[in-house]
Steps between C-alpha positions, in 0.01 A plus 500: 500500500863575412737226388862588442643158424527347154354293359140544612317175571190478282191288543268430206126445528374284214646253253332603173629602157638837604720343767655273238595810298618718788717258697742443214594867510539499877773238468694766304522730805606269787683787668161672541240225535492179702220262400399428857151349484211423267139425596210321338165395643619140497826385665577265210484773237707736716768238558514419129535870413774551759702219346437621147594863560759465775320644804642420842162407649137443402167562673166330447304816581540868426465584866797284595724686256381837625587392855841358404761704695764427234300679228585871468272595209212334314417482131125435460452311175175309531187600305361856505197441728729337759743789530303712746468244778865395478624860476302608807635208701859574395458868586361407841813288553721795404638332185584715194304384195527499123154426359451365148284690260215539483551619858156373606180410314312814605558867569366458853748220565790711376396791720476273803851361454650842438330646806626211714858529373511874560344472845753235601799669326575174318658503156260406220542510121323367194716267290469700179833383362466707180569823689840373607615377160818682385338611171205658684728671751705634205182632337415686820840667484424616145157630600638676808765669285227679305617365165148386406334811638182469704362146499142522370397147412576132544375226268545125512375153567574166652298250301606136527278234344420201717261225399196513724516238774254557787708272724812716464569768761520765225128456438377402846301790647537392864880507455503845342524378141430724202680746279478807723668371816749272325605714203334841528694581815816535286397770249292678765796515739736605219275790401448602862877500551539774238168686530404477868150514649215499250164675492281262300509138382284384210518126432344247263545125496366151440475179703538126467215260562581479872501879541877557510604807303655409165606839368498859616569838342509822700541874468655667803471878518659775711390848610742677267400305186765230516383147430593134465350240267562148628396143422535153647366168373520125539272449199730661243877537452661842480837670467547572870674834464465840666547847353563817702427824312621845591490848350860464375514135401391149582642174629409137449557204729483215248345157555469358748503824691442348844849346494672719240852483368502847341337842474487689170528879526369727221561870579329758279831674441774240488589149396302201617695261717469174690580452865585137575628454854627170633237289675580241766300183435141571401491807724306378803788560738483879478178530702653285776810719502274803544318340793831405662628856458186650650501260795864576579431874483198470727250604232142373509428575132700501178535839327489316165187295579324694778175373646305799366589384148380148582174646629450708184568202274251289695247783484526502121474121480195499730336764281570291190366181658186678620434664164536183295285307745748248634390291801602619845787295646544467874836587655475240777547182296763333721566355842834549670 
């Protein structure tokens, strides 16, 4: 699907917390994004959200939004176990999709969506907004320049204390709750971005009373001896920073690294410095700009967030969930 006109008309599936955060940034790029339609499983909630956020139309089912001829591209922002069903339906309709992380609740679900998108030549990308942040893109430029030498290790965490509430989505197993899918996806994806495909994952973690994972630490290893040490937790707070270490220096993305304002560069031979690029809004708009660019150029994957990277990140998360004994979550928890 190639769209040459601007702005691209976006439809949004879901009305949860992430939508509240994202839509504010989309209003900052009206020349690129039209808020065309929003869908919930109830017409009343969809209509309320449309009025609140400024969407042109609302739909009381996900299927109706997917079938809306005025929607050019779809942002899938409901809960993790619901992504697969909606993504497959959108792909079947030929609609480009941006899928919130975690991409699905299982590795098998992620593989199924990726296979469908590639078979249909429909654009598909995981909404890992961190990769598109100006500070992270600037860090990639430093790494690619060779200033830090060969990157050998990544360390970091995303630990964010939340009081245990079994009624909250963050802790509800059937909705994909738990530390790994909600928080672990960030440091795992960050490390994968700089280190690539891993060889081994070794994970340890604990659970809440209902079985949802509360905290997780993992060692990720590579054939040539490189490694990453990563952590995520809802049970404990943490700094939320990432460190990239090379043979000629190291760099830090300070808290909170998943929406950073700066990168600190520490070359072995040279002065330390800070890179602080300008950020538009909170930084959610950059991933939408990337999707728009790819759609207009006729691409089916983003070179910054390719589907193979999404698959590798999900593979590591699945390994961590399996090793710490988290309950299996089904990827079919939704009706269109």
